[in-house]
C-alpha positions as CSV (number, residue, x, y, z in Angstrom):
1,X,168.2,250.9,94.8
2,X,167.9,248.4,92.0
3,X,164.5,247.1,91.2
4,X,163.8,243.4,91.6
5,X,161.1,243.4,88.9
6,X,162.1,241.5,85.7
7,X,161.4,243.2,82.3
8,X,158.1,242.2,80.8
9,X,158.2,240.8,77.4
10,X,156.3,242.8,74.9
11,X,153.5,241.0,73.2
12,X,153.8,241.4,69.4
13,X,150.9,243.2,67.9
14,X,149.0,241.3,65.3
15,X,148.1,243.5,62.4
16,X,144.5,242.9,61.1
17,X,144.6,240.9,57.9
18,X,142.2,242.1,55.3
19,X,140.5,239.2,53.6
20,X,138.9,239.5,50.2
21,X,135.1,239.6,50.2
22,X,133.6,236.2,49.7
23,X,130.0,234.9,49.2
24,X,127.9,233.9,52.2
25,X,127.8,230.4,50.9
26,X,131.4,229.6,51.7
27,X,132.2,226.6,53.8
28,X,131.8,227.0,57.6
29,X,135.0,225.1,58.3
30,X,137.2,227.5,56.3
31,X,135.6,230.5,57.8
32,X,136.2,229.2,61.3
33,X,139.9,228.6,60.5
34,X,140.4,232.2,59.4
35,X,138.5,233.6,62.4
36,X,140.4,231.4,64.9
37,X,143.8,232.4,63.4
38,X,142.9,236.1,63.3
39,X,141.7,236.3,66.9
40,X,144.8,234.6,68.4
41,X,147.3,236.9,70.3
42,X,150.5,235.2,68.9
43,X,151.9,235.0,65.4
44,X,153.5,231.6,65.6
45,X,154.2,229.6,62.5
46,X,151.4,227.2,63.2
47,X,148.9,230.1,63.4
48,X,150.2,231.6,60.1
49,X,149.9,228.2,58.4
50,X,146.4,227.8,59.6
51,X,145.5,231.3,58.5
52,X,146.9,230.7,55.1
53,X,145.1,227.4,54.7
54,X,141.8,229.0,55.8
55,X,142.2,231.8,53.2
56,X,143.0,229.3,50.5
57,X,139.9,227.4,51.4
58,X,137.8,230.5,51.2
59,X,139.2,231.4,47.8
60,X,138.8,227.9,46.4
61,X,135.2,227.8,47.7
62,X,134.4,231.2,46.0
63,X,136.0,230.0,42.7
64,X,134.1,226.8,42.8
65,X,130.8,228.6,43.4
66,X,131.5,230.9,40.5
67,X,132.0,228.0,38.0
68,X,129.1,226.7,36.0
69,X,127.8,223.4,37.4
70,X,127.4,221.5,34.1
71,X,125.7,218.6,35.9
72,X,122.6,220.7,36.3
73,X,122.4,221.0,32.6
74,X,123.7,217.7,31.3
75,X,121.9,215.4,33.8
76,X,118.3,216.7,32.9
77,X,119.2,216.4,29.1
78,X,120.5,212.9,29.7
79,X,117.3,212.0,31.6
80,X,115.1,213.3,28.7
81,X,117.2,211.4,26.2
82,X,116.8,208.2,28.1
83,X,113.0,208.6,28.2
84,X,112.9,209.3,24.5
85,X,114.9,206.2,23.8
86,X,112.6,204.1,26.0
87,X,109.6,205.7,24.2
88,X,110.9,204.9,20.8
89,X,111.8,201.3,21.9
90,X,108.3,200.7,23.1
91,X,106.8,202.0,19.8
92,X,109.2,199.8,17.8
93,X,107.8,196.7,19.6
94,X,104.5,197.3,17.9
95,X,102.4,196.5,21.0
96,X,100.0,199.4,20.2
97,X,99.1,200.8,16.8
98,X,101.0,203.9,15.7
99,X,97.8,206.0,15.7
100,X,97.3,205.1,19.4
101,X,101.0,205.5,20.5
102,X,102.9,207.6,18.0
103,X,106.7,207.7,18.0
104,X,108.8,210.7,18.9
105,X,109.4,211.6,15.3
106,X,105.6,211.6,14.6
107,X,105.1,214.0,17.5
108,X,108.0,216.2,16.3
109,X,106.4,216.4,12.8
110,X,103.1,217.4,14.4
111,X,105.0,220.1,16.3
112,X,106.4,221.4,13.1
113,X,102.9,221.4,11.5
114,X,101.3,223.2,14.4
115,X,104.2,225.8,14.4
116,X,103.7,226.5,10.7
117,X,100.0,227.0,11.2
118,X,100.6,229.3,14.2
119,X,98.3,227.4,16.5
120,X,101.1,226.3,18.7
121,X,102.3,229.8,19.5
122,X,98.8,231.0,20.0
123,X,98.0,228.1,22.5
124,X,101.2,228.6,24.5
125,X,100.8,232.4,24.7
126,X,97.1,232.2,25.6
127,X,97.6,229.7,28.4
128,X,100.8,231.2,29.8
129,X,99.2,234.7,29.9
130,X,96.1,233.3,31.7
131,X,98.2,231.2,34.1
132,X,100.6,234.0,35.1
133,X,97.9,236.7,35.4
134,X,95.6,234.4,37.4
135,X,98.5,233.4,39.7
136,X,99.6,236.9,40.4
137,X,96.1,238.0,41.3
138,X,95.8,235.0,43.5
139,X,99.0,236.0,45.3
140,X,97.6,239.5,45.9
141,X,94.4,238.1,47.3
142,X,95.9,235.2,49.3
143,X,98.8,237.0,51.0
144,X,96.9,239.5,53.2
145,X,94.2,236.8,53.9
146,X,96.9,234.4,55.0
147,X,98.6,236.9,57.2
148,X,95.3,237.8,58.8
149,X,94.4,234.2,59.5
150,X,97.9,233.5,60.9
151,X,97.7,236.5,63.3
152,X,94.1,236.3,64.5
153,X,93.4,233.0,66.2
154,X,89.5,233.1,66.1
155,X,89.5,233.7,62.4
156,X,91.9,230.9,61.9
157,X,89.8,228.5,63.9
158,X,86.7,229.5,62.0
159,X,88.1,229.5,58.4
160,X,91.2,227.3,58.6
161,X,89.3,224.0,58.0
162,X,87.4,225.6,55.2
163,X,90.6,226.8,53.5
164,X,92.1,223.3,53.9
165,X,89.0,221.7,52.4
166,X,89.1,224.0,49.4
167,X,92.7,223.1,48.8
168,X,91.8,219.4,48.8
169,X,88.7,219.9,46.5
170,X,89.7,219.2,42.8
171,X,89.6,222.5,40.9
172,X,87.8,220.8,38.0
173,X,84.7,220.6,40.2
174,X,84.4,224.4,39.9
175,X,84.2,224.3,36.1
176,X,80.5,223.5,35.7
177,X,79.5,226.1,38.3
178,X,81.8,228.7,36.8
179,X,80.2,228.1,33.3
180,X,76.7,228.6,34.7
181,X,77.8,231.8,36.6
182,X,80.0,233.4,34.0
183,X,79.2,231.6,30.7
184,X,81.9,230.7,28.2
185,X,84.2,233.6,28.9
186,X,87.6,234.2,30.3
187,X,86.0,234.9,33.7
188,X,85.2,231.2,34.0
189,X,88.9,230.3,33.5
190,X,90.2,232.8,35.9
191,X,87.6,231.8,38.6
192,X,88.8,228.2,38.4
193,X,92.4,229.3,38.6
194,X,91.7,231.4,41.7
195,X,89.9,228.6,43.5
196,X,92.9,226.3,42.8
197,X,95.7,228.7,43.7
198,X,94.4,230.8,46.6
199,X,93.9,228.1,49.3
200,X,97.4,226.6,48.6
201,X,99.1,230.0,49.0
202,X,97.1,230.8,52.2
203,X,98.0,227.4,53.8
204,X,101.6,227.8,52.8
205,X,101.9,231.2,54.4
206,X,100.2,230.0,57.6
207,X,102.6,227.1,57.8
208,X,105.5,229.4,57.4
209,X,104.2,231.7,60.1
210,X,103.8,228.8,62.5
211,X,107.5,228.0,62.1
212,X,108.7,231.5,63.2
213,X,110.4,231.5,66.7
214,X,108.3,233.4,69.3
215,X,111.3,235.6,70.0
216,X,110.7,237.5,66.8
217,X,107.3,238.7,67.9
218,X,108.8,239.6,71.3
219,X,111.5,241.7,69.7
220,X,108.9,243.4,67.5
221,X,106.7,244.2,70.5
222,X,109.7,245.6,72.5
223,X,110.6,247.9,69.6
224,X,107.1,249.2,69.5
225,X,106.0,247.7,66.1
226,X,102.3,248.0,65.3
227,X,100.3,245.0,64.0
228,X,100.8,246.1,60.4
229,X,104.6,246.6,60.9
230,X,104.8,243.3,62.8
231,X,103.1,241.5,59.9
232,X,104.9,243.1,57.0
233,X,108.4,243.8,58.4
234,X,108.8,240.8,60.8
235,X,106.3,238.0,60.3
236,X,106.3,237.9,56.4
237,X,110.1,238.0,55.9
238,X,110.6,235.3,58.6
239,X,107.9,233.1,57.0
240,X,109.5,233.3,53.5
241,X,110.5,229.5,53.3
242,X,106.9,228.3,54.0
243,X,105.5,231.2,51.9
244,X,107.6,230.2,49.0
245,X,106.5,226.6,49.2
246,X,102.9,227.8,49.2
247,X,103.6,229.9,46.1
248,X,105.1,226.9,44.3
249,X,102.2,224.8,45.2
250,X,99.8,227.6,44.3
251,X,101.4,227.9,40.8
252,X,101.1,224.1,40.3
253,X,97.4,224.2,41.3
254,X,96.7,227.2,39.2
255,X,98.3,225.6,36.1
256,X,96.4,222.4,36.5
257,X,93.2,224.3,37.2
258,X,93.7,226.3,34.0
259,X,94.2,223.1,31.9
260,X,91.0,221.6,33.4
261,X,89.0,224.7,32.6
262,X,90.3,225.0,29.1
263,X,89.6,221.4,28.3
264,X,86.0,221.6,29.5
265,X,85.0,225.2,28.8
266,X,85.3,225.4,25.0
267,X,83.7,227.9,22.7
268,X,82.2,231.3,23.3
269,X,84.8,234.0,23.8
270,X,87.3,231.7,25.4
271,X,90.5,231.8,23.4
272,X,92.5,228.8,22.1
273,X,94.9,227.5,24.8
274,X,96.8,224.4,25.4
275,X,93.8,222.7,27.1
276,X,91.8,223.6,23.9
277,X,94.5,222.0,21.8
278,X,94.4,218.9,24.0
279,X,90.6,218.7,23.6
280,X,90.9,219.3,19.8
281,X,93.2,216.3,19.6
282,X,90.8,214.2,21.5
283,X,87.9,215.2,19.2
284,X,90.0,214.4,16.1
285,X,91.3,211.2,17.7
286,X,94.8,212.4,16.7
287,X,97.3,211.2,19.3
288,X,100.1,213.3,17.8
289,X,98.1,216.5,18.7
290,X,97.3,215.1,22.1
291,X,101.0,214.2,22.8
292,X,102.1,217.6,21.5
293,X,99.8,219.4,23.9
294,X,100.8,217.2,26.9
295,X,104.5,217.8,26.2
296,X,103.9,221.5,25.9
297,X,102.0,221.7,29.1
298,X,104.8,219.8,30.8
299,X,107.5,221.9,29.3
300,X,105.9,225.2,30.4
301,X,105.5,223.9,34.0
302,X,109.2,222.8,34.1
303,X,110.4,226.1,32.6
304,X,108.5,228.2,35.2
305,X,110.0,226.0,38.0
306,X,113.6,226.3,36.6
307,X,113.5,230.0,35.6
308,X,111.4,231.5,38.4
309,X,111.0,229.4,41.6
310,X,114.3,227.5,41.6
311,X,116.6,230.6,41.6
312,X,114.5,232.3,44.2
313,X,114.5,229.3,46.5
314,X,118.3,228.8,46.0
315,X,119.0,232.5,46.8
316,X,116.8,232.2,49.9
317,X,118.5,229.1,51.2
318,X,121.9,230.7,50.4
319,X,121.2,233.9,52.4
320,X,120.0,231.8,55.4
321,X,123.0,229.5,55.3
322,X,121.0,226.4,54.4
323,X,122.3,225.7,51.0
324,X,125.2,223.6,52.2
325,X,122.9,220.8,53.3
326,X,120.7,221.1,50.2
327,X,120.9,218.9,47.1
328,X,120.2,221.9,44.8
């Protein structure tokens, strides 16, 4: 007896399309187009066109990310050039004497003189070595303290206001006490650096921990993580944005504290740093030396930001999918 059932049309099988690996910073719209086209059950021409456009968008995004963004190089150079022109224009007006406000060429000549004498290299190396070593020690001290205060509520209530107060206190206020305690030695400089950097790093880490969703701790508890594992493997990685902000602020405070200590604590076994050069220019009433020291202090701070913190922050934002809305 013939069957009344009609033949069922076979659904064409869509072969999985292998897409080339792309960076995680690709545009979300292009990725959604590819995903939508791959997950459909039909191979209509519209779907294929959408898939093709999505793949083209992914590849163009990857190529664009791989190119050098010259604006990041040319715009800062242009800004510096504009400031130098304004500086030279002000000097040419003759409002102040040249010994009080030297021109860019006067400062450049002083740079050359200090370089030939070797004092410029000595000052930069001494201050940079002190600043980096003091900052790294501050990180080692502040990180476990910050985690402890963030995890234990009674300790945070007891010492939190004190940490915030120390952060607000100008680091230069510690210089006289440090000189009395440690004399004119490097210990005085490092103590002032510690007191400037540690409170900022602690508060930054605590702020980052406060922004962690509570589900993270719940998952760690369900998986049987101990308090140490919870802090190191869950809390600290999740708090990285706030922690990184604290590190940046801690470096800024440590660098400023170092300059204050080197300006005031002069003599003894304390070496010749950028702050010492600044103080020397003041004693000699030589504004070219003073301006040279100021520009060097500014240049070191900018280089540390561009070469250390900016790449780390950019990579962190990129891995968390936050770079698209950033102006970096």
